[in-house]
C-alpha atoms as an extended CHARMM CRD file, in Angstrom:
* protein
*
       136  EXT
         1         1  MET       CA            107.7150000000      131.0570000000       93.5570000000  PROA      1               0.0000000000
         2         2  THR       CA            107.7490000000      128.3050000000       96.0420000000  PROA      2               0.0000000000
         3         3  ASP       CA            109.2240000000      128.7000000000       99.4740000000  PROA      3               0.0000000000
         4         4  LYS       CA            111.6900000000      126.1370000000       98.7610000000  PROA      4               0.0000000000
         5         5  LYS       CA            112.9400000000      127.9620000000       95.7960000000  PROA      5               0.0000000000
         6         6  LYS       CA            112.8020000000      131.2560000000       97.3960000000  PROA      6               0.0000000000
         7         7  GLU       CA            114.8780000000      129.9420000000      100.1640000000  PROA      7               0.0000000000
         8         8  LEU       CA            117.3280000000      128.2840000000       97.7090000000  PROA      8               0.0000000000
         9         9  MET       CA            117.8290000000      131.6150000000       95.7230000000  PROA      9               0.0000000000
        10        10  ARG       CA            118.2240000000      133.4140000000       99.1190000000  PROA      10              0.0000000000
        11        11  ALA       CA            121.1430000000      131.1450000000       99.8610000000  PROA      11              0.0000000000
        12        12  VAL       CA            122.6220000000      131.4320000000       96.5500000000  PROA      12              0.0000000000
        13        13  LYS       CA            122.5400000000      135.2990000000       96.9370000000  PROA      13              0.0000000000
        14        14  PHE       CA            124.0060000000      135.1350000000      100.2690000000  PROA      14              0.0000000000
        15        15  THR       CA            126.9260000000      132.9190000000       98.8850000000  PROA      15              0.0000000000
        16        16  LEU       CA            127.6080000000      135.1270000000       96.1700000000  PROA      16              0.0000000000
        17        17  PHE       CA            127.7340000000      138.1660000000       98.2780000000  PROA      17              0.0000000000
        18        18  SER       CA            129.6590000000      136.4690000000      100.8350000000  PROA      18              0.0000000000
        19        19  ILE       CA            132.2550000000      135.4720000000       98.2700000000  PROA      19              0.0000000000
        20        20  SER       CA            132.4890000000      139.2440000000       97.1500000000  PROA      20              0.0000000000
        21        21  ALA       CA            132.9760000000      140.0230000000      100.9380000000  PROA      21              0.0000000000
        22        22  GLY       CA            135.2980000000      137.2380000000      101.1760000000  PROA      22              0.0000000000
        23        23  ILE       CA            137.5120000000      138.8280000000       98.3470000000  PROA      23              0.0000000000
        24        24  ILE       CA            137.5990000000      142.2240000000      100.0940000000  PROA      24              0.0000000000
        25        25  GLN       CA            138.3860000000      140.5760000000      103.3200000000  PROA      25              0.0000000000
        26        26  THR       CA            141.2600000000      138.4520000000      101.5330000000  PROA      26              0.0000000000
        27        27  VAL       CA            142.7610000000      141.3620000000       99.7030000000  PROA      27              0.0000000000
        28        28  SER       CA            142.6400000000      143.6580000000      102.7360000000  PROA      28              0.0000000000
        29        29  PHE       CA            144.0370000000      140.9290000000      104.9210000000  PROA      29              0.0000000000
        30        30  THR       CA            146.7690000000      140.1040000000      102.5050000000  PROA      30              0.0000000000
        31        31  VAL       CA            147.7490000000      143.6840000000      102.0400000000  PROA      31              0.0000000000
        32        32  LEU       CA            148.0000000000      144.2600000000      105.7740000000  PROA      32              0.0000000000
        33        33  TYR       CA            149.3320000000      140.7640000000      106.8830000000  PROA      33              0.0000000000
        34        34  GLU       CA            151.7530000000      139.8980000000      104.1080000000  PROA      34              0.0000000000
        35        35  LEU       CA            152.7980000000      143.2440000000      102.3310000000  PROA      35              0.0000000000
        36        36  ALA       CA            152.6920000000      145.6390000000      105.2860000000  PROA      36              0.0000000000
        37        37  SER       CA            153.6220000000      143.1310000000      107.9880000000  PROA      37              0.0000000000
        38        38  VAL       CA            150.8270000000      144.0790000000      110.2840000000  PROA      38              0.0000000000
        39        39  GLU       CA            150.2470000000      141.7280000000      113.0040000000  PROA      39              0.0000000000
        40        40  TYR       CA            147.7100000000      138.8700000000      112.4840000000  PROA      40              0.0000000000
        41        41  TRP       CA            144.8970000000      140.0760000000      114.8290000000  PROA      41              0.0000000000
        42        42  VAL       CA            145.0990000000      143.6300000000      113.5210000000  PROA      42              0.0000000000
        43        43  SER       CA            145.0420000000      142.4130000000      109.9910000000  PROA      43              0.0000000000
        44        44  TYR       CA            142.1300000000      140.3130000000      110.6500000000  PROA      44              0.0000000000
        45        45  LEU       CA            140.0870000000      142.7230000000      112.3960000000  PROA      45              0.0000000000
        46        46  VAL       CA            140.3610000000      145.5190000000      109.7190000000  PROA      46              0.0000000000
        47        47  SER       CA            139.6050000000      142.9610000000      106.9750000000  PROA      47              0.0000000000
        48        48  LEU       CA            136.5120000000      141.5770000000      108.8180000000  PROA      48              0.0000000000
        49        49  VAL       CA            135.0760000000      145.0500000000      109.4580000000  PROA      49              0.0000000000
        50        50  LEU       CA            135.4090000000      145.9670000000      105.8600000000  PROA      50              0.0000000000
        51        51  SER       CA            133.6860000000      142.7240000000      104.7600000000  PROA      51              0.0000000000
        52        52  VAL       CA            130.9650000000      143.0050000000      107.3250000000  PROA      52              0.0000000000
        53        53  LEU       CA            129.9260000000      146.2950000000      106.2970000000  PROA      53              0.0000000000
        54        54  TRP       CA            129.9840000000      145.3950000000      102.5810000000  PROA      54              0.0000000000
        55        55  ASN       CA            127.9710000000      142.0580000000      103.2900000000  PROA      55              0.0000000000
        56        56  PHE       CA            125.4110000000      143.6830000000      105.4910000000  PROA      56              0.0000000000
        57        57  THR       CA            124.5900000000      146.1870000000      103.0340000000  PROA      57              0.0000000000
        58        58  LEU       CA            124.0690000000      143.8550000000      100.0980000000  PROA      58              0.0000000000
        59        59  ASN       CA            122.2250000000      141.2430000000      102.0000000000  PROA      59              0.0000000000
        60        60  ARG       CA            119.7880000000      143.4710000000      103.7700000000  PROA      60              0.0000000000
        61        61  ASN       CA            118.7950000000      145.1380000000      100.4770000000  PROA      61              0.0000000000
        62        62  ILE       CA            118.9700000000      142.0720000000       97.9560000000  PROA      62              0.0000000000
        63        63  THR       CA            119.0980000000      138.7530000000       99.7190000000  PROA      63              0.0000000000
        64        64  PHE       CA            116.6670000000      139.2590000000      102.6250000000  PROA      64              0.0000000000
        65        65  LYS       CA            114.9890000000      142.2440000000      100.9910000000  PROA      65              0.0000000000
        66        66  SER       CA            114.4290000000      143.6200000000      104.2690000000  PROA      66              0.0000000000
        67        67  ALA       CA            112.7330000000      146.9870000000      105.4400000000  PROA      67              0.0000000000
        68        68  ALA       CA            113.7570000000      146.3730000000      108.9730000000  PROA      68              0.0000000000
        69        69  ASN       CA            115.1970000000      149.5610000000      110.7800000000  PROA      69              0.0000000000
        70        70  ILE       CA            118.8690000000      149.8360000000      109.8270000000  PROA      70              0.0000000000
        71        71  PRO       CA            120.1720000000      150.7360000000      113.1180000000  PROA      71              0.0000000000
        72        72  ILE       CA            118.4870000000      147.8390000000      114.8180000000  PROA      72              0.0000000000
        73        73  ALA       CA            119.5120000000      145.1260000000      112.2620000000  PROA      73              0.0000000000
        74        74  MET       CA            123.0440000000      146.5550000000      112.4120000000  PROA      74              0.0000000000
        75        75  LEU       CA            122.9490000000      146.5490000000      116.2680000000  PROA      75              0.0000000000
        76        76  LYS       CA            121.7970000000      142.6430000000      116.0830000000  PROA      76              0.0000000000
        77        77  VAL       CA            124.8160000000      142.0240000000      113.4240000000  PROA      77              0.0000000000
        78        78  ALA       CA            127.0170000000      144.0010000000      115.8220000000  PROA      78              0.0000000000
        79        79  ALA       CA            125.9480000000      141.7050000000      118.6870000000  PROA      79              0.0000000000
        80        80  PHE       CA            126.8990000000      138.5680000000      116.6150000000  PROA      80              0.0000000000
        81        81  TYR       CA            130.4260000000      140.0260000000      116.0920000000  PROA      81              0.0000000000
        82        82  VAL       CA            130.7970000000      141.0520000000      119.7510000000  PROA      82              0.0000000000
        83        83  VAL       CA            130.9220000000      137.1300000000      120.3220000000  PROA      83              0.0000000000
        84        84  PHE       CA            132.4780000000      135.8520000000      117.1940000000  PROA      84              0.0000000000
        85        85  THR       CA            135.1860000000      138.5490000000      116.6380000000  PROA      85              0.0000000000
        86        86  PRO       CA            137.1510000000      137.9650000000      119.9480000000  PROA      86              0.0000000000
        87        87  LEU       CA            136.7090000000      134.1610000000      119.7160000000  PROA      87              0.0000000000
        88        88  SER       CA            137.8110000000      134.2210000000      116.0660000000  PROA      88              0.0000000000
        89        89  THR       CA            140.6190000000      136.7890000000      116.5820000000  PROA      89              0.0000000000
        90        90  TRP       CA            142.0990000000      135.0530000000      119.7150000000  PROA      90              0.0000000000
        91        91  GLY       CA            141.5240000000      131.7480000000      118.4410000000  PROA      91              0.0000000000
        92        92  GLY       CA            143.1610000000      132.5550000000      115.1690000000  PROA      92              0.0000000000
        93        93  ALA       CA            146.1990000000      134.2520000000      116.6720000000  PROA      93              0.0000000000
        94        94  ALA       CA            146.5860000000      131.3880000000      119.0060000000  PROA      94              0.0000000000
        95        95  LEU       CA            146.5300000000      128.9510000000      116.2690000000  PROA      95              0.0000000000
        96        96  GLU       CA            148.9640000000      130.9770000000      114.1260000000  PROA      96              0.0000000000
        97        97  GLN       CA            151.3500000000      131.2020000000      117.0800000000  PROA      97              0.0000000000
        98        98  MET       CA            151.2740000000      127.2510000000      117.4880000000  PROA      98              0.0000000000
        99        99  GLY       CA            152.5460000000      127.1400000000      113.9470000000  PROA      99              0.0000000000
       100       100  TRP       CA            149.4310000000      126.9090000000      111.8480000000  PROA      100             0.0000000000
       101       101  ASN       CA            149.5310000000      128.8480000000      108.5650000000  PROA      101             0.0000000000
       102       102  GLY       CA            147.9190000000      132.2040000000      109.0010000000  PROA      102             0.0000000000
       103       103  PHE       CA            146.1850000000      131.7640000000      105.7770000000  PROA      103             0.0000000000
       104       104  LEU       CA            144.8030000000      128.3690000000      106.7270000000  PROA      104             0.0000000000
       105       105  VAL       CA            143.3810000000      129.8120000000      109.9330000000  PROA      105             0.0000000000
       106       106  PHE       CA            141.9930000000      132.7270000000      108.0340000000  PROA      106             0.0000000000
       107       107  VAL       CA            139.9870000000      130.5480000000      105.4840000000  PROA      107             0.0000000000
       108       108  ILE       CA            138.6990000000      128.1980000000      108.2430000000  PROA      108             0.0000000000
       109       109  THR       CA            137.4980000000      131.4900000000      110.0640000000  PROA      109             0.0000000000
       110       110  MET       CA            135.8820000000      132.7750000000      106.9080000000  PROA      110             0.0000000000
       111       111  LEU       CA            133.9960000000      129.4670000000      106.3990000000  PROA      111             0.0000000000
       112       112  LEU       CA            132.8620000000      129.4150000000      110.0010000000  PROA      112             0.0000000000
       113       113  ASN       CA            131.6820000000      133.0130000000      109.8700000000  PROA      113             0.0000000000
       114       114  PHE       CA            129.7230000000      132.3810000000      106.3390000000  PROA      114             0.0000000000
       115       115  VAL       CA            127.7200000000      129.4180000000      107.9110000000  PROA      115             0.0000000000
       116       116  LEU       CA            126.9820000000      131.1260000000      111.3080000000  PROA      116             0.0000000000
       117       117  GLU       CA            126.1310000000      134.5930000000      110.0480000000  PROA      117             0.0000000000
       118       118  PHE       CA            123.9040000000      133.2120000000      107.3150000000  PROA      118             0.0000000000
       119       119  LEU       CA            121.9290000000      131.3420000000      109.9560000000  PROA      119             0.0000000000
       120       120  TYR       CA            122.1230000000      134.3350000000      112.3530000000  PROA      120             0.0000000000
       121       121  ASP       CA            120.8500000000      136.7280000000      109.5820000000  PROA      121             0.0000000000
       122       122  ARG       CA            118.2450000000      134.5940000000      108.2080000000  PROA      122             0.0000000000
       123       123  PHE       CA            116.5010000000      133.5660000000      111.4620000000  PROA      123             0.0000000000
       124       124  PHE       CA            117.4310000000      136.4930000000      113.9130000000  PROA      124             0.0000000000
       125       125  VAL       CA            118.3340000000      139.6790000000      112.2660000000  PROA      125             0.0000000000
       126       126  PHE       CA            116.0210000000      139.4890000000      109.2760000000  PROA      126             0.0000000000
       127       127  GLY       CA            113.7810000000      136.5780000000      110.2150000000  PROA      127             0.0000000000
       128       128  SER       CA            110.5160000000      138.4900000000      110.8400000000  PROA      128             0.0000000000
       129       129  SER       CA            111.1260000000      141.1130000000      108.0780000000  PROA      129             0.0000000000
       130       130  LEU       CA            112.1120000000      138.9470000000      105.1450000000  PROA      130             0.0000000000
       131       131  ASP       CA            110.7810000000      140.1480000000      101.7100000000  PROA      131             0.0000000000
       132       132  THR       CA            109.3270000000      143.4580000000      103.3020000000  PROA      132             0.0000000000
       133       133  ARG       CA            111.4530000000      145.7990000000      101.2870000000  PROA      133             0.0000000000
       134       134  ASN       CA            109.6990000000      147.6020000000       98.3890000000  PROA      134             0.0000000000
       135       135  THR       CA            111.6750000000      146.5770000000       95.5430000000  PROA      135             0.0000000000
       136       136  LYS       CA            110.3660000000      148.7830000000       92.7710000000  PROA      136             0.0000000000
């Protein structure tokens, strides 16, 4: 398989797994925010953590086929979220308090997360360990 085709397939897999993580995040956010009337930031954080754990597991094993040390890879992902989470939580809550629709803020944040996390995972978290996992 050519490098271009391999990278395209990697992007497609990441997209599909991100969609599944997005469904988990959206359902959990909806249950908390709309049905349980939990504050935006709490709903967002809980739903984000659930989706990150799901997405990390699938992408490490299937998309990036990485044999990288799991705790180190997870710490790298955690480092991303140490920056992304407060910025997106505070920013999202501020926009919602300014009158923006909570779901619109949520969707924009998810799209931003999708693009940034793919680049971060591809080049930093799994960049040196791509396709090193024995898939047999």
